N, C-alpha and C positions, 0 to 999 in steps of 0.2 A: 503493500500499499503506500504511493508516495503524498505527499502533503507537505504544507507551508506550516511555519511553525514560526511566529516574531517573537524575537528577542533582542531586548534593548532596540525597538524601534526598525532592527532589520530585520527581511522575512528570509527564513533559513528554509531550503528545502531539504526536507528527511523522508528515508523509504522506509517502512518495517516491514519484517515478514519475521514468520515461520511462530513459534510458541517456545515456553518455557523460560530458565533463567536469562538475562538479558545478558547479551553484548555488544560492545558500540565499536563500529571500526570506523578511522578516520585516516583519510590518505595522505598522501603527500604534497608537495609543493607543487601547484596545477594539476591536480587531479582533481577527477567526480566521482559521484557515488556509485559509477557504473565501472567501475575500475574494480570494485568488489565484487562482480557478478558472478564470476567464477566458485567464489570463495559461499557464495549464499546457498547453492542449494543442498551442500556437505553439512551448513552450520543450521539451516532451518527445520530438520527436525527434530532437533534438542536443543536448540533457542532461539527467543526471540532477538532478532538480529536488527540493529536500527545502524543505518547509513547517514550520513547527511554530509554536505555541501557546507564549508566557510564561506563567510562574506566573500564574495568577489569570485568565489569557485560555483562549479557546477552549474547550478540554475539557483543559487542565492543571489540575493540582494545584494549590491556593493558593500565595504565595511565602511562601518561610521567613524571607526576610531583605528589606529594601527595598534595590531596582534602585541598582546604581553603573554607570557607563561598563564598568569595568575588568570588574566582574563579568559585565555583557553577553556583554562580546567573549569573554568565557573561557566563558559558558554555549554560544556557536556553537562556540567548540573541543572543547568537552568533547560536546557533540552528535555532531560528527562524528565524535569520536574513539568514540562509543557504538557508531555505525552503522558502524565500518571505513571511514570515510572518510576518508585519508590524504593526500592530493595537495591543491595548490593549488583554490580553489572561488573564483566570483566569488561576492560577498559584496552582497546587494541589501536594502536599508533604506527603507521608506517612513514618511513624517514622522516622530514621534519614534524611529523604529526606525534614520534615518539617524545618529545620533549612536551608536548601536550597530553599526552595520556600518563604521563610520569607526574607530571604536574597535577593531576585529576587524581592520583593515587594518593600523592601525601598532603593536597589541600581536603580532599574529600576523602581521608580513608575509610570511616564507616560506611561508605557508599563503593567501596571499591570490593570487589569480589576475588579478583586477579587481575594482572597486568602481562600484555603481550606487545614487544615490540619488535614489529619488524623491519629489518635492516635500516633501525632508528638512525638518523643523525648523531654523532659522537662529537661533541668538542671539549675538549682538556680545556683548552686555552684560549676562549671563544673572543673574538675579534670587534667591535663596534661594526655595526651596517653603515651603509651609505643613508646619507638623511632623508627620513620617509617624504619629505617637500622634493627631494629630488626626485625620488621614483614616482611620485605624483605628476611633477612636470613631465618627466620622461613619457610617462603613460598617455599625458594629454597629447604630448608630439604626436608618439606614434600612432595615436587611436585618429588625430587629425589627417596623417597623411592615410588614414584606410590600412595600415598596417593589418590588425585584428581579419578583416575581412579578405581580405588577401593572402595571409599565411597563416593566419592562425590553425586551419585545420595541417596546413602542410608540417609546420612545425611541430605539432603534436604525435602525427604518423612519423617522424625523422626520430624523436624521443622515446615512443612507444612501438619497439618492434613486435611485429606478428600483432598488429591490434585487432582484440575479438569485438571493440565496439563497432557497431552499426555504423557506415559514415552517415547515414541521416542525422544522428544524433551528436557525431562527434562537430559537425557540421554546425547544427545549432548550440552547442556550448561555447565552442571554440573562434567562431566570427565573432565573437563578440567583446566590444572595449571592456566589459564588465572583469572579464576573466583574467585579460591581459592586465587592469589596473590591480585587482586583486593578488597577480602571481607578483608582479612588483614589487606591490607593498609588504608582502610578505617576506622575499627574498632580501630588501632593504632591511626587515626587523630581525633578520635569522640571527646575528651576533647578539644584539639587547635580548632576543628572548632564551640563547642559549647560556647567557650571562646570569641572567634571572634564575635560571633553573640549578645553576649550580649553587646563586644563594638559599634557595629554595631547601636544596639536598642537607644545607646546614642547618635548617630551622624546624623544618618537619622530616621525622624520619617518616618511612614508610611502615605501614602497619605491620606488626611482627607476625613473621612466618607467612606473611602473603603471597601465594603462588605468583611468580614470576618467569618469564622466559624471556629472553633474549635471540630472537631468531633472524640469524644472520646469512647473509648470500656473499661469502668472500669471493666467488667468481675468478679464483685464481688468486686473489691480492692476500701477500702474508702480513701484510700492515695492517690491512681492512678488518681481516680477521684477528689481530693481536688487540686492536682497539676495540673490537666488537666482544672480546671475551674478557678485555677492562672491565667494560660495562657491567657484563653479568655480574663479573666480583665485586663490582663496586655497590649494585645494587643487591645482592645475596641472590642471582636470578638463575635459573640453570638457562646453557647455551646450548643452542643448536644451530646446525650450519644447515639451510638448505641447497643440494647440492643436487644438479646441475640446478641453478637459477640466476637471472639476473637482479639488477637491484628491484624488479616489482615482481617482488617474491608472489603476490596475487595474482598473477596472472600465469607468472612460469610455475610455480609449486601451489595450487592453492588448497591442496592435499594437506602440506605441509601447514599452513597458516591456520588451516580445518584443526587440525590436530592439537597444535599451540593452544587452542583456546579452548577444545575439552578438554585437553588433558594438560593445564598451564604447570610450568613446573616439574614436570615430568619426564624422564627419557621416552625417547620414541623406543613403539615395540620395535 
């Protein structure tokens, strides 16, 4: 079921499928709710699956303010409240959204049943991002030049190999100025959000005994694997490698993502 929920004056697109304990899926920078399509059939028989588009992504309205780690955590909580889902949830964050999922677990521990980070972004020493004003200006210039309509779907195709999404849906989403602006804004705030999460780690511990999984896609990179393993140790999480898989694990290995959700913090069978 697809619908819209208004949070902070912004219309958020949300899709809810299945039944049972709740899991929330949040995709990385510039991605959309449909990027979880291959995972949903594996989860829906066992879980209520909530997918949503952050502001400026997918079908959601543009952002009213630049993103923060705490703000994204509270966004997930507000979305659950709006949907009437009050029990503990498994929160799943891919790439950049791994920051948001971890922040949710730290700031809303009573509402967190498990944490799953899917090839999450890792920043041990984050650098400040570019000013949001510069990102907004760049978005204005590119949109005025017609870049989203001309190149948006092509950029998506270049970034997502073997894209299973329907071409009509890709055009509907990625030809919009809204998505380009939203992606630029989140990218500009990347370093600030990463730094905020590091500060949250010092003040807000994860719930004791929280089942947690770091599902990584090393894809042949020993350095990336070391960083992902270090993240798992830092969080007291189970580490699992999705092999073979690229960064978009939900497309390449939906079975691994589903297993991490259904059996969080446990070794693969």
